[in-house]
KOLKOL-707218 format. One record per residue (C-alpha): residue number from 1; chain; x, y, z. Coordinates in Angstrom, 3 decimals. Each point is the difference from the previous one (the first is absolute). Layout:
<pts>
NUM, A, X, Y, Z
...
</pts>
This chain:
<pts>
1, A, -8.855, -4.252, -19.832
2, A, 3.366, 0.848, -1.544
3, A, 2.787, -2.537, 0.044
4, A, 2.196, 0.727, 3.002
5, A, 3.595, 0.929, -0.512
6, A, 2.701, -1.467, 2.218
7, A, -0.781, 1.102, 3.545
8, A, 2.487, -0.019, 2.861
9, A, 0.489, 1.428, 3.472
10, A, 3.087, 2.050, 0.850
11, A, 1.206, 2.090, 2.890
12, A, -0.301, 3.739, -0.664
13, A, 3.006, 1.709, -1.560
14, A, 0.345, 3.610, -1.111
15, A, -0.365, -1.054, -3.645
16, A, -3.737, -0.551, 0.669
17, A, -0.584, 3.268, 1.856
18, A, -1.112, 2.194, -2.918
19, A, -2.564, -2.484, -1.293
20, A, -1.299, -0.802, 3.484
21, A, -0.406, 3.707, 0.715
22, A, -2.189, 0.307, -3.118
23, A, -2.499, -2.622, 1.269
24, A, -3.648, 1.075, 0.110
25, A, -2.815, -1.416, 2.144
26, A, -3.657, 0.976, -0.051
27, A, -1.358, 1.901, 3.006
28, A, -1.891, -3.134, 1.076
29, A, 3.182, -2.072, -0.162
30, A, 1.943, 2.566, 2.022
31, A, -2.273, -0.657, 2.986
32, A, 1.143, -3.645, 0.030
33, A, 3.666, 0.342, -0.990
34, A, 2.712, 2.581, -0.618
35, A, 2.163, 1.110, -2.880
36, A, 3.614, -1.232, -0.107
37, A, 1.132, 3.635, 0.189
38, A, -1.248, 0.026, 3.618
39, A, 2.801, -2.419, 0.882
40, A, 3.149, 1.793, -1.104
41, A, 1.000, -0.112, 3.655
42, A, -0.520, -3.319, 1.722
43, A, 0.467, -1.229, 3.551
44, A, 2.276, -2.734, 1.236
45, A, -1.528, -3.383, -0.776
46, A, -1.866, 1.260, -3.087
47, A, 0.875, -1.249, -3.471
48, A, -1.265, 1.586, -3.215
49, A, -0.889, -2.641, -2.579
50, A, -0.678, 0.785, -3.652
51, A, -2.167, -2.086, -2.340
52, A, 1.632, 0.124, -3.416
53, A, -1.369, -0.936, -3.405
54, A, 2.802, -0.360, -2.524
55, A, 2.247, 2.032, 2.350
56, A, -2.542, 2.862, 0.257
57, A, -1.637, 0.823, 3.369
58, A, -3.734, -0.737, -0.038
59, A, -0.569, -0.529, 3.721
60, A, 1.410, 0.586, 3.447
61, A, -0.418, -1.135, 3.601
62, A, 1.796, -0.048, 3.324
63, A, 1.139, -2.989, 1.999
64, A, 0.262, 0.791, 3.696
65, A, 2.023, -1.930, 2.573
66, A, -0.343, 2.602, 2.732
67, A, -2.244, 0.576, 3.016
68, A, -3.068, 0.525, -2.239
69, A, -0.124, -3.750, -0.687
70, A, -0.823, -0.727, 3.661
71, A, -3.345, 1.761, -0.388
72, A, -1.097, -2.667, -2.489
73, A, 1.908, -3.182, 0.885
74, A, 1.611, -1.600, 3.038
75, A, 2.486, -1.751, -2.304
76, A, 3.423, 1.618, 0.408
77, A, 0.966, -1.310, -3.463
78, A, -2.923, 1.665, -1.801
79, A, 0.283, 2.824, -2.531
80, A, -2.761, 2.564, -0.497
81, A, -0.947, 1.046, -3.527
82, A, -1.245, 3.565, -0.312
83, A, -0.644, 2.747, -2.547
84, A, -0.515, -2.261, -3.024
85, A, -0.748, 2.126, -3.047
86, A, -0.062, -0.532, -3.738
87, A, 0.428, 3.059, -2.205
88, A, -3.465, 0.947, -1.278
89, A, 1.066, -0.309, -3.665
90, A, 1.074, -3.614, 0.668
91, A, -3.034, -1.169, 1.980
92, A, -2.164, -2.831, -1.249
93, A, 2.924, -1.790, -1.649
94, A, 0.610, -2.564, 2.758
95, A, 3.169, 1.569, 1.402
96, A, -1.183, 0.042, 3.620
97, A, -1.023, -3.654, -0.188
98, A, 3.232, -1.073, -1.634
99, A, 2.116, 2.090, 2.389
100, A, -1.749, -1.437, 3.048
101, A, 0.301, -3.506, -1.470
102, A, 3.787, 0.490, -0.221
103, A, 0.217, 1.369, 3.531
104, A, 0.424, -3.254, 1.976
105, A, 2.956, -1.083, -2.132
106, A, 1.524, 3.498, 0.148
107, A, -0.333, 0.068, 3.792
108, A, 1.543, -3.475, 0.361
109, A, 2.998, 1.228, -1.980
110, A, 0.377, 3.506, 1.467
111, A, -1.321, -0.498, 3.548
112, A, 0.708, -3.674, 0.805
113, A, -1.005, 0.392, 3.659
114, A, -3.559, 0.928, -1.001
115, A, -2.634, -2.735, 0.200
116, A, -3.157, 2.138, -0.104
117, A, -1.288, 2.993, -1.943
118, A, -2.730, 2.154, 1.532
119, A, -1.952, 2.910, -1.371
120, A, -2.920, 2.199, 0.851
121, A, -2.723, 0.789, -2.500
122, A, -2.865, 2.407, 0.500
123, A, -3.405, -1.678, 0.194
124, A, -1.270, 2.223, -2.828
125, A, 2.911, -0.846, -2.315
126, A, -1.663, -3.021, -1.622
127, A, 2.344, -0.190, -3.058
128, A, 3.045, -0.270, 2.298
129, A, -1.673, -2.629, 2.179
130, A, -0.757, -2.110, -3.081
131, A, 3.565, 0.383, -1.259
132, A, 1.552, -1.093, 3.285
133, A, -2.297, -3.032, 0.299
134, A, 0.848, -1.041, -3.592
135, A, 3.737, 0.047, 0.699
136, A, -0.183, -2.096, 3.173
137, A, -0.660, 2.361, 2.901
138, A, -2.575, -1.065, 2.572
139, A, -2.269, 2.095, 2.155
140, A, 1.206, -0.377, 3.605
141, A, -3.455, 1.066, 1.262
142, A, 1.727, 2.784, 1.946
143, A, -1.276, 3.540, -0.439
144, A, 1.274, 3.417, 0.960
145, A, -1.356, 3.485, -0.423
146, A, 2.285, 2.025, -2.248
147, A, 0.033, 3.581, -1.178
148, A, -2.942, -0.504, -2.404
149, A, -1.870, -2.846, 1.702
150, A, 0.129, -3.728, 0.542
151, A, 3.142, -1.824, -1.107
152, A, 0.405, -3.689, -0.796
153, A, 3.258, -1.702, 0.959
154, A, 1.128, -2.626, -2.493
155, A, 2.916, -2.431, 0.144
156, A, 1.946, -2.360, -2.243
157, A, 2.414, -2.579, 1.359
158, A, 3.298, -0.371, -1.869
159, A, 1.174, -3.597, -0.278
</pts>
């Protein structure tokens, strides 16, 4: 594996828009996630987060503090992670793992009220499940049926 460059998480700004809009995902990946270009318009309580490597966007996800969270957690201080994607050209370099590893510290700084992160991963998305377990998420043993099948709800407490 290549040596990782400096990776950081930042809130979306327009300076990242062009590169994020050029992201590519495989057809298989599109069934589990979405391209950043799908989120040019966001709802109240949604925050676009960019994974940067040496100031260049390599990944993207949403943090949600809106009504959607209640579907997955009874904790009013929880944030929901959704739409994690790594640009296809940058996959396999550890950016998703490093970005998710930085997430707890980022959330403590940017969303100090938050004490839990929750996410939903499709049962068939084994690479994502492995990633989330490696970075400290736990399977809550709760399941839902989503648009393409069974979904696993995972959680990580923020200390």
